[in-house]
Z-matrix of the N, CA and C atoms (Angstrom, degrees):
N
C 1 1.421
C 2 1.533 1 112.16
N 3 1.276 2 117.59 1 -44.33
C 4 1.474 3 118.76 2 -179.36
C 5 1.560 4 112.55 3 -95.28
N 6 1.324 5 115.79 4 6.92
C 7 1.489 6 119.82 5 177.89
C 8 1.498 7 112.18 6 -59.35
N 9 1.327 8 117.25 7 -45.69
C 10 1.466 9 118.59 8 -178.19
C 11 1.504 10 111.58 9 -65.42
N 12 1.335 11 117.50 10 -36.99
C 13 1.447 12 120.64 11 176.39
C 14 1.457 13 112.47 12 -65.81
N 15 1.324 14 118.18 13 -41.22
C 16 1.476 15 122.28 14 -179.93
C 17 1.550 16 108.84 15 -67.56
N 18 1.255 17 117.28 16 -39.41
C 19 1.496 18 121.91 17 179.33
C 20 1.554 19 108.81 18 -64.76
N 21 1.282 20 117.89 19 -43.16
C 22 1.473 21 121.68 20 178.94
C 23 1.528 22 109.03 21 -63.86
N 24 1.327 23 116.63 22 -43.25
C 25 1.479 24 120.60 23 178.47
C 26 1.529 25 111.09 24 -62.36
N 27 1.312 26 118.55 25 -39.42
C 28 1.489 27 121.27 26 177.47
C 29 1.537 28 111.03 27 -64.82
N 30 1.262 29 117.43 28 -37.67
C 31 1.510 30 122.63 29 179.24
C 32 1.504 31 107.70 30 -66.65
N 33 1.287 32 120.20 31 -47.32
C 34 1.462 33 125.41 32 -178.91
C 35 1.528 34 109.95 33 -61.74
N 36 1.319 35 116.09 34 -44.81
C 37 1.470 36 122.52 35 178.19
C 38 1.507 37 112.27 36 -62.86
N 39 1.361 38 119.64 37 -43.93
C 40 1.365 39 121.49 38 178.81
C 41 1.523 40 112.23 39 -64.87
N 42 1.332 41 116.79 40 -38.51
C 43 1.452 42 121.41 41 178.85
C 44 1.540 43 109.62 42 -65.20
N 45 1.299 44 117.67 43 -40.51
C 46 1.475 45 123.94 44 -179.65
C 47 1.573 46 107.85 45 -64.10
N 48 1.290 47 117.13 46 -40.40
C 49 1.476 48 119.30 47 177.73
C 50 1.466 49 111.69 48 -66.16
N 51 1.353 50 119.98 49 -43.07
C 52 1.466 51 124.24 50 178.10
C 53 1.474 52 111.27 51 -60.55
N 54 1.377 53 118.21 52 -42.70
C 55 1.446 54 121.32 53 178.32
C 56 1.503 55 112.99 54 -64.40
N 57 1.330 56 115.62 55 -40.26
C 58 1.492 57 121.58 56 179.56
C 59 1.543 58 110.46 57 -63.06
N 60 1.340 59 115.46 58 -43.78
C 61 1.424 60 118.93 59 179.37
C 62 1.523 61 111.52 60 -65.40
N 63 1.321 62 118.66 61 -42.58
C 64 1.469 63 122.56 62 175.35
C 65 1.523 64 112.52 63 -59.89
N 66 1.342 65 116.78 64 -39.50
C 67 1.465 66 120.95 65 -178.28
C 68 1.485 67 107.73 66 -70.23
N 69 1.322 68 123.11 67 -44.70
C 70 1.456 69 125.62 68 178.10
C 71 1.513 70 112.69 69 -62.78
N 72 1.322 71 115.68 70 -39.20
C 73 1.487 72 118.48 71 -178.46
C 74 1.521 73 112.04 72 -68.93
N 75 1.385 74 118.15 73 -17.43
C 76 1.459 75 120.66 74 179.96
C 77 1.515 76 110.60 75 -99.72
N 78 1.336 77 118.29 76 1.61
C 79 1.474 78 122.85 77 -179.41
C 80 1.586 79 107.66 78 -68.11
N 81 1.332 80 116.73 79 132.92
C 82 1.466 81 117.87 80 179.38
C 83 1.556 82 107.77 81 -68.49
N 84 1.310 83 113.70 82 144.64
C 85 1.451 84 120.59 83 178.91
C 86 1.519 85 109.33 84 -131.45
N 87 1.296 86 118.87 85 160.66
C 88 1.479 87 122.28 86 179.39
C 89 1.564 88 111.48 87 -62.54
N 90 1.276 89 113.08 88 160.75
C 91 1.535 90 120.40 89 176.07
C 92 1.507 91 110.10 90 -54.42
N 93 1.273 92 118.28 91 139.22
C 94 1.473 93 123.16 92 176.15
C 95 1.529 94 113.12 93 88.67
N 96 1.294 95 118.98 94 1.21
C 97 1.461 96 123.01 95 179.23
C 98 1.505 97 107.01 96 -112.51
N 99 1.322 98 115.35 97 134.07
C 100 1.491 99 119.23 98 179.97
C 101 1.549 100 107.01 99 -116.21
N 102 1.319 101 115.56 100 135.33
C 103 1.472 102 123.89 101 178.45
C 104 1.484 103 108.19 102 -112.24
N 105 1.340 104 117.52 103 134.80
C 106 1.441 105 121.36 104 -179.02
C 107 1.506 106 106.97 105 -140.28
N 108 1.350 107 117.02 106 130.03
C 109 1.449 108 123.31 107 176.12
C 110 1.513 109 108.60 108 -80.85
N 111 1.329 110 118.12 109 132.15
C 112 1.403 111 124.70 110 179.73
C 113 1.517 112 108.01 111 -123.33
N 114 1.323 113 118.70 112 169.34
C 115 1.394 114 121.05 113 -179.45
C 116 1.563 115 113.37 114 -60.47
N 117 1.359 116 113.66 115 -34.93
C 118 1.435 117 116.78 116 -175.99
C 119 1.528 118 113.89 117 -100.32
N 120 1.335 119 119.80 118 2.90
C 121 1.434 120 122.53 119 178.33
C 122 1.512 121 112.13 120 158.28
N 123 1.327 122 113.97 121 -145.29
C 124 1.476 123 121.24 122 -176.33
C 125 1.488 124 107.02 123 -119.44
N 126 1.324 125 118.36 124 138.23
C 127 1.445 126 124.13 125 179.96
C 128 1.542 127 108.43 126 -112.25
N 129 1.324 128 118.44 127 119.17
C 130 1.438 129 123.48 128 173.66
C 131 1.534 130 108.38 129 -99.07
N 132 1.301 131 116.81 130 135.02
C 133 1.463 132 117.98 131 174.47
C 134 1.517 133 109.38 132 -143.37
N 135 1.326 134 113.81 133 151.59
C 136 1.458 135 119.55 134 -177.61
C 137 1.498 136 109.68 135 171.18
N 138 1.294 137 115.09 136 164.56
C 139 1.457 138 120.35 137 179.92
C 140 1.529 139 110.23 138 -73.65
N 141 1.296 140 117.45 139 131.38
C 142 1.475 141 125.12 140 -179.15
C 143 1.512 142 112.64 141 51.97
N 144 1.317 143 114.68 142 40.77
C 145 1.447 144 121.68 143 -176.09
C 146 1.522 145 112.15 144 -67.25
N 147 1.307 146 118.55 145 -36.45
C 148 1.456 147 119.38 146 -179.85
C 149 1.521 148 110.98 147 -62.83
N 150 1.322 149 118.16 148 -44.43
C 151 1.427 150 123.90 149 177.64
C 152 1.523 151 112.18 150 -65.50
N 153 1.365 152 115.21 151 -40.72
C 154 1.462 153 121.29 152 -176.28
C 155 1.575 154 108.33 153 -66.72
N 156 1.310 155 115.61 154 -32.69
C 157 1.488 156 116.97 155 -175.87
C 158 1.510 157 110.35 156 -67.47
N 159 1.301 158 117.40 157 -25.50
C 160 1.478 159 119.69 158 177.88
C 161 1.532 160 112.73 159 -75.23
N 162 1.337 161 115.75 160 -35.35
C 163 1.466 162 118.71 161 -174.98
C 164 1.519 163 115.18 162 -96.68
N 165 1.319 164 119.85 163 -22.75
C 166 1.454 165 123.09 164 -173.79
C 167 1.534 166 109.09 165 -99.35
N 168 1.316 167 118.92 166 112.77
C 169 1.446 168 119.54 167 -179.35
C 170 1.527 169 115.65 168 -61.76
N 171 1.356 170 114.98 169 -26.26
C 172 1.445 171 116.91 170 178.68
C 173 1.544 172 112.90 171 -68.28
N 174 1.347 173 113.30 172 -34.39
C 175 1.475 174 117.47 173 175.37
C 176 1.483 175 112.28 174 -81.56
N 177 1.316 176 117.52 175 -36.69
C 178 1.485 177 121.84 176 179.70
C 179 1.486 178 109.90 177 -59.48
N 180 1.304 179 118.22 178 -39.54
C 181 1.483 180 123.24 179 -176.99
C 182 1.518 181 113.76 180 -95.42
N 183 1.353 182 116.52 181 13.54
C 184 1.453 183 118.85 182 -179.69
C 185 1.482 184 109.85 183 -62.80
N 186 1.334 185 114.45 184 128.58
C 187 1.475 186 120.93 185 -177.67
C 188 1.481 187 118.36 186 94.66
N 189 1.270 188 115.14 187 -0.77
C 190 1.486 189 120.73 188 178.24
C 191 1.504 190 109.59 189 -94.44
């Protein structure tokens, strides 16, 4: 009885995740940082990225 409702919810949720990944992958980032959309999310890469995420507000707030 609720199978159709659950299936529709799964489709809506998958679409929302896809849109969120696309939006994050188009977010501007500082020079030297590369953003790539993957099936499971967004991949950020760059030199000394871990340290830069602490000091750069644009990276620290990425995804908000």
